[in-house]
N, C-alpha and C positions, 0 to 999 in steps of 0.2 A: 798765212800757211797754206800749205798743199797737203790735203787731207785724202785720206786712201779710205775708201769703203770696200767691205769684201763679205761674202755670206758663204757659211760652210757648214757642213754636215747635211742632212737631209731636208729638202727644199720643204717651206711650208706656204700658205697663203698669207698676205701681207708684206711677204721681202720686197716686192716692187716699191709697194707704197713707202716703206721705210728708207728703201733707198732716195727715192723722189724727194720726199720730205727733208730727208738730211742734207741732202744736195741743194736744194732750193734755201733750205736758213743758212748754210755755210756761203752760199754763193750769194745772197742779198746783202752778205758783211763783208763781201771783198775776197774772200777766201777761195783759193783753186780747190776743186773736187775731181778726184781720180777713182774710177773701178779698178778693182784688181778681180781678173777674171780666174774662176773655178777655186775662190778659197784663197787658204793657204798655199796650194798646187801654182797659184800665180806667180808668188812670190819666190817659191822653191824653184821650176820652172823659166824664171828671167833671168837672161844674160844680159846684163847691163852694158856689155861691150858689143851686143848685136841689137841693131834697132829693129830688126825683123823680129825678134825675141821681144824685145820690148813692147813692140803695137802688139803682137800676138797676146799679151799677157795683161797690160795695162790700156784703159779706155779714159778717155776725157768725159767726164760728166757734167754738165750744166743744164739750165732750165730746158733749153731745147730737147735736149739729148734724154731729159726724162720726163718730157711733156705727158706721154700718153702711157707710161709704164704702169701706172697705178689700176688700170683697166682689168689687169690680167693676172692669175698665178704665178707661181714658180718665182724665179730669178734671171733677171737679164745677165746678170753678172755670172751665171753659171754657177756650181759648188762643186764640191769633192771633199772625200775624208781624209785628204791627205794630214800629216803630222811631219813637219819641218824636224823634228827631232828624234823621230824613228823612221827613217827610209831605208828601205830594203832595196839591196843592190838593183833587182829588177826594176825599180820604179824610179831610180836616181837619173834626171836629166844628163845627156851624153857627157854635155862640157862639165860635169860636176865629177865624172867618173875617173878619178887619179889614182884612185887605191883601192885594189881588191880587199874585200872584205865579207866576211860570212854573213855577221848578224847586220839588225840597221844601224845606221850611221844618222849622227847628229848633225843635220846641216843649218842650224839656227845660224852660225856665224855667216853663212852665205846670205840667207835672209837679212838679217842686218846689214850687210855690205849692199844689197840692193835697195833696200830701203833711202840708205843715205846717199847711194850714188842717183838714183830717183828724185831725190829732195824732197822725200814724204815726209813732213812734220809731225803727223798724228795719225793714227790709225782710229776705224771705227768699225771693228768687227761685229757681226751678226751672226750668232751661233748659239749653241747647245754647249751642255760643260765639255764636250771633247776640244770644240773649238776654243772656248772660251780658255781651257786649258792654257792651249799656246800663246791666247792672246797674255795671259799671266804672265809665262815665260817671259816673253817680250817686254812687258811692263817690267820685270825685274831686270831685264837686261839694260832698260832706261829709255824704252820707247815710249813716248806718251802714246796713251791706251786710254779711249772710253769705250765699253763694251755695251752690247745690246743682247738682252738674252730671246731666243728663238729656239723651240722646240714643241712639235704638236704633244709630247709626250709631259709637256709641263712639269719638268725635274729638276730645272736649276736652281740650286740654294741661293739665298739672299732675295728671292722674290717669287710672290704668290703667281705671278701670271708670266706666260711667256708667249711670245708671238705665235701663231698658229693652232693652240688648244682648242679655241672655242669653235673654229671651223671645223677641225678634226670633228670634236663632239655632235657639233650640229649635222654634218655629214652621216656620222655613224648612226645618229638616232633618225634619222632619215631613212636610211637603208635598211634597219631593223624593221620600221613599221612596214616597209615596202615588203620584205621578206616575210612578214606575218600571210598575206596573202599564200603563197606557196606552202607556209609549215600547216595553215590552216586548211588548206584544198586537200592535202596529202595526209594529214594528221599525224605531223612526224615531229619529231623532238629538233630542235634547231640551233646549233652551235655556232656564235657568232665569234671569231676569233680578232682582236683587235692590236695594233700596234701599242707601244708604250713601255718597250724595251723591261727593265727591272721595277717599273712602277705601276702600280696597279690603277694608277687614277683614272685612266681613259676607260677602263672597263667598269670601275665602280659609280664614276658619273653617268658615262653611255647608260648602263643600267637603272641606275636611278631614275634617269629623266625619260628613258623610255619604258619603262615598268614591267619589265623582261622579269621573269620568275626568279632568275638566280644570276650570280655574278661569281666569277673565281679571278682572282688577282694575286698578282707574283707574292705579295709578302705571305701569304698563307697557302702552305700545302693542301691538295684537296684529298679527300676520299672517294675515289670513284665510286664505290658500292654505294656510300652515303649520299652523294649527286644523283646517283641514277635513282634511287629511293626517293628522292625529293622531286624529280623531274617528272617521274612517273603520277604521284600524287597531284603534282600541279597541273598535268596533261588531263586526269581523269577528271578533275576538279574545273576544268576548263570548256564550256558547253560547245568551243570548236573544235575539240579535242588535239590541241596541241600544245607545246611547251618551249620558251624560249630560254636561252643563257647567253651570257658574254664571258670571254675567259682572255687574260692578258698572254700575249706572246710568251712571256717570262716564266707565266705561272708552271709550276710541277704539282706530279702527285706527290703522295707522301712515299718517302722512299725513293722516288724517280729522280730524273733531271731534267734540266732545262733541254728544251728539243732544238736544235741548231745544224746550221750545215755549212761547208766552206770554212775555209782559211779566216784568222783573226784580223781584222783590220789594222789601219798604222796605230789606233789608240788600244790595241788589245782587245777588241769586243768583237765575239762572235755574232755571225749572223742569225737570229733568233725567227722562229716561226715554225709553225705545224702542231702546237700542244693541241691546239684546237682539232686538229684531224684524228689525233692520237686517242683523245678522250672521247672524240664522236665515236670511233670504230670501237673502243672498250664500251660505252654505253650502248651500243647497237648489241655487242655479244652478251651484256648481263640482262638487257631488257627485252630484247627482241622487236625493236621497235625501229622504224624507220628513221634515218638521221638527215637533216641537211647540214652541212659543212659549211661555212663560208667564210673566209677570209677576207676582210674587208682591206688591209693592207694599204696599198699606195690609192685608195681613192679617199681616205681620210686625209690627206694632205694635197690634193690634186685641185686644180680650179681655182675659183676667185673666192678672195675671203670675206667673210660675213662681215657686217657694221661694225662687230665688236672687236677684231683682230684688226680691222682698218683703223678706227679709232684709237687703239693700243699702238700699231705699229707708227703710225704718223706720229702721236705724242710722245713715243720712246725716241723716235728719231731726232724730234726738235729740243727735246732734252738733252739730249747725246751731242748735238750739235752745239748747243749752248754751254755744256762743260769744256768742250773743245774749245770755242771762241774764246772762254773764260778761263782756260788754261788750268783746269781742275783735272789733273789726271788719274790715273789708274782706280776708274770708277766705274760701278755696273749701273745702270738705270734700271730702275725696279717699281714693282706695284707692291706695296705692302698695306693690308688692313684697308683697301680701299683707295689708297692716295699716292700718286706717283711721287718718287723720291731716287735715290741714288745709294748705294753701298759701297765700300770697298770692294776693288774685283779678287782679292784673295780669300773672300766667301765661295769662290767656285770650287776651291780646293776641298772643300765638306764632301765633294761627290755629289749622288742624286738623291733628290729628296725621293720620300717613300711614302705611302698613304698611312695616317695616322689609322692603326687597325682598332685600338681599342676604343677610338672616339667614333669612328665612320663606318664598320665593318661588323656584321655579324657573323662569326667564325662558325658556328654551329648551322645555321641557317645557309650560308653561302651567299648573303643579300647585303646589300647597302643597309645602314645604321645610321641614318642622317635624322637626329631629332633637335627640337628646342634650337632653331636657328635666328631667333632672336637675339642681337649684338654681335653675331658672328659676321666675319669678313664674306665677300660676295661669294669666294670660291671655296669656303668652310675649312682651309688648310693653312 
């Protein structure tokens, strides 16, 4: 078989290790592997009648090509948030602009044509719920697909773990502890905003592991007055005279809306970010205290993977390649209750996972509520 691998959506540490492991597993069984550059954009932008276009968007992968790529973060195949089923006129490749239209166009038929013309027999897409939603579309169109879940938000349905989550949490905990020196030196309230979209898991787990005083998550709108009161109590109780909190980028104040900027992407998502600054300014006005606002942002997903993300990325890749070799398509590789497994790909249609607020979050105290972990899975969700 000729197997195509692509990475879509936000980059995370572990993608290159995943690409390498899948390539090695497939090629050692005699299959050909190609990398599709820039996620689904590589198939949308590929003109199979133009060899230069093919060479720009498709790259051969073998043991030599992937030998050292696992030593760094990011993705050698590059990435995008392109959705071939919803392409704005301004984003269409020139060779596809045949009919004027105002709204997004569905260029799935072109993607199917490219896969056929290039002789790609199976796809291994690595991505989050957006990337995998188009993978599901291709599966339903008859394309052999085995998907690998990746997102530092850890919010893909069907799996307890997505590549990138551990490293993102590790980075955030380190940055929080480093920020304590400035927060303590200036005796301030520190507000740390983390990526995570509409799932509060990154905020909750980072707060739990770093021991900050409060955590605000996307699932629970917060009362800024009550939060201010609690943080002042925390600051006064701390001999070093400071208090810290995490906040999800998708969090909202009671009666407020999510903070975002710019136009929606190809999957209809607005870019989130800035609620930490809004909350910080409100806390300054209410308390009169100095505020440190730190948006961790892209630092959470940058750099090399930690050992857990390396292990999961490599094992997911081997599992996915084995499923392709065995011609078991329409599957999502997964971790469930501590075990590697695979589930039907349509599970991604359920949307994003959310924090189990009743079991894991103290709504009144704005704190993680994780008790009695005996018998629970590693990630508690």
